[in-house]
C-alpha positions as CSV (number, residue, x, y, z in Angstrom):
1,M,0.6,-9.0,2.3
2,E,2.6,-9.1,5.5
3,N,2.7,-6.9,8.5
4,I,6.3,-6.3,9.6
5,L,7.3,-3.5,12.0
6,G,3.8,-2.1,11.9
7,A,3.8,-1.8,8.1
8,T,2.2,-4.0,5.4
9,Y,4.3,-5.3,2.5
10,V,3.4,-6.9,-0.7
11,I,5.5,-8.3,-3.5
12,A,4.2,-7.1,-6.9
13,E,5.6,-7.2,-10.4
14,K,6.5,-3.8,-11.7
15,P,4.4,-3.0,-14.8
16,G,6.6,-2.7,-17.9
17,A,9.7,-4.2,-16.2
18,R,12.3,-5.4,-18.6
19,N,13.9,-7.7,-16.1
20,R,12.8,-11.3,-16.7
21,T,15.3,-13.0,-14.5
22,P,14.3,-15.3,-11.6
23,Y,15.5,-12.7,-9.1
24,W,13.5,-10.4,-6.8
25,V,14.7,-6.8,-6.8
26,M,13.2,-5.0,-3.9
27,Q,13.3,-1.8,-2.0
28,M,12.7,-2.0,1.8
29,P,13.3,0.0,4.9
30,T,16.8,-0.1,6.5
31,A,15.2,-1.5,9.6
32,I,14.7,-4.7,7.7
33,V,17.9,-4.8,5.6
34,P,20.4,-2.1,6.8
35,D,22.9,-2.4,3.9
36,H,23.9,-4.6,1.0
37,S,26.1,-6.9,3.1
38,T,23.8,-7.4,6.1
39,I,20.8,-9.1,4.6
40,F,20.0,-12.0,6.8
41,T,18.8,-10.2,9.9
42,P,16.3,-11.9,12.1
43,I,13.5,-9.6,10.8
44,F,14.4,-10.2,7.2
45,R,14.6,-14.0,7.8
46,D,11.1,-13.8,9.3
47,L,9.8,-11.8,6.4
48,L,11.2,-14.4,3.9
49,I,9.8,-17.3,5.8
50,T,6.3,-15.8,6.0
51,L,6.3,-14.8,2.3
52,L,7.5,-18.3,1.2
53,Q,4.9,-20.0,3.4
54,N,2.2,-17.9,1.9
55,V,3.4,-18.6,-1.7
56,T,3.6,-22.4,-1.0
57,A,0.1,-22.3,0.7
58,G,-1.3,-20.6,-2.4
59,R,-2.2,-17.3,-0.8
């Protein structure tokens, strides 16, 4: 779980999801990703770095 913009986020598999691709489909506030084209904002970059560091550290 990560605290970004004063909120805590977690990536969790959706129970019963039919999607078995290696992609993450997420919903998040527009303060992090404002639209489909503008995804690599500084805050989103920081979120990804933190999540990937936690995954590789086994958390």
